[in-house]
N, C-alpha and C positions, 0 to 999 in steps of 0.2 A: 498419779497413783491414787487409788481409792483407799479410804479409811473405813474399816469394818469393825463395828463393836460386837462384843460378845457379852450378853447379859451375865454378869458374874455374881449371881446370888446363890446358885447351886448348879451342879451338873458338870458336864465335860468342857469346862472353860479353857484349860490349858491346851487341850487337844485341838480345839478350834483355833486358838491363837497361833499355834504352831502351823496348822494348815494354811491360815491366812498369810503368814510370813513366807511359807514355801512357794506361794504363787506371786510373790512380789508386792503384796498389798500391806497396808499398815493395820495392825490389830490393836484394839483397845479393850481392856476389861472394863465393862460398864457397871457401876454401882450407884451412880447418882444421876438424876434427871438432867442436870446441866451438861453432862457429857454428850448427850444426844446431838447437840448442835454441831459437834465436830465430825459427825459421821455421814457417810454416804449410804450405809446399810447397817443392819443390826441382825445378829443371829441370836435366836432364843434356843438354847441348847437343850439336850435331854436332861433328865433329872426326875423330879416328882412334881407333877403339874399343880397339885393342890398346895404344896409347900411353896413353889415358885410364885403362884398367884398371891398367896398371903404375903410373901416378902415383897413382891412388886407393889402391892397396896400399901404396905407399911412404909416403904421408902419412896412413895409417890412416883412409882414407875409405871403403874398400870395405865393410867389415863395419859401419861406423857408418851408412852410407847405407842398407844393408839393414835394420838395426835401426830407423832412422828411419821407413822405410816400414812396417815391421811394427807400429809404434805407431799406425798409422792416418793418418799424414801423407801428403800427396799427392806424387806424382812425375810429371813430364812428361819423356819422353825423345824427343829429335828426332834422326833420322838415327843417328849413333853411339850416342846415348842409347837408341834403340830396340834396338840390338844389345846394349848392356850390360844392359838390363832383361829381356831374353828368358829363357825357360826354357832354351833351348839355341840354338846356332848350327849350321845345317845343315852336315854334313860337316866339323865343326870341334869340337875338344874344349876350346876356351878357356873358362875359367870365366866365368859370368855372375852377375848379381845375383838372377836367378830371381824377378822381381817380377810378371811377367805370363806367363800360360800360352801362350806362342807359341814357334815355331821360326822363325828368320830366316835369310835368305841375305845375307851381306855383299856389298856392291857388286853387288847383284842386277841392276841396270839397266846395268851396265858401268862403264867407267873415267871419269876426269874429262872426257874429250872427249865422252862420251855424256850429260852433264848436260843437263837440259831443264826447261821450265816447262809446266804444264798446269792447266787449270781443272777441278776435281773436286768432286763432291758429297760432303759429309761429314755422316754421320748425327749429328743433334744440333745442327746449325747451321741457322738459318733464313736465308732470303734467297738470294742468288745463289751460284753455285759458288765454291769457295775457290781462290785463286791459289797453287798449290803449286810450290815450287822444289825440284827433285831434283838433288842434287850427289853423284855417286858413291854413289847411294842404295841402301840395302838394301830388301828387302821381306819380308813375312811369308808363309812357305810353309805353315804349319800353325797353327791356332788351337784351343786346348783348350776344354773345356766351360765353364771359368770366365771366359774372355775373350769380348768382343763385338767384331765387326768394325765399323769406322766408315767406311772408304773403300777404294775399289779403283781401279786404273787398269790397263788391258790384262789384266783378270782376275787381277791381283796385288793382295793386300791391302797397303795402305800406311798404315793407321791402325787402332788398336784401343784398347780400354779394358777394364780389369778393376778394379772398385772405384774407388779414388782414383788409379789409374795410367793415364795416357793416353800413347800413343806414336804417333809419326808417322815415316814414312820420309823425309819432306820437311822443309823449313826454313820454318816459319811466321813466324819472326822476321825473315826477309828480305823480307817484304811489309808493306804498311800495314794489312793485314786482321788485326785483333786478336781475331776471334771465337773461335779455338781457345784462345788464352790466357784469354779471358774464360770459356770453358767450363771450363777447368782450375780457375781461381780459384773458380768457382761451386760446385765439388764439394768444396772444402776445408772 
C-alpha cells in the first residue's frame, strides 16, 4: 500500500485525502518536513500559489519538497501545485520548485467568476473523457523537451508529466473520477 502526502498548508487538503483513501492508499496531511520520509508521493493541492510558497518557505518545506522530488519520489501538482512545480511562471519572477520543464500562466483562464467544468481527454487514461473542474486555473504555455503534454482545452495545455511528476491545471479531487490519482500512484 502506498502512502501519499498532501501538503496541508492551504487548499483542497481534505478532498485529496478522501480521494487517496477511496483508492486504498494511505493519505497523510503534511505540515512538517520530517513527515516527507514516510511518503511514496506528495500532492501539492490547489490554493493560492504565492501564499503556499511563502508558507512552504516559512515551515522549511520549500527546499525539502524539492529534495524529496530529487530522490525520485513522486509529486502531483493540481492548479496552484502546477504553478509551484513549474520551471517558471510567465511574466513573473516568483521562485518555483522547478520540478517540471514547463512555463505556466497564473489564472490563465480568468478570475473566480470564469471557473468552469469540461470533459477532456487525458493521455494515459482509458475510458471516457475526464471531468475537469477549473477554478481560477492556470495553464501551461510552454513545455520543454523533458516534459510530456497530457491534456489540452481550447489549445491550452492543462496537464503534463515529467518522470514521476504529474501536474494538472484542474482539480481532479473535486470529482468522483480517481483515474488521475490512480495513474499517479501507479508511477510511484
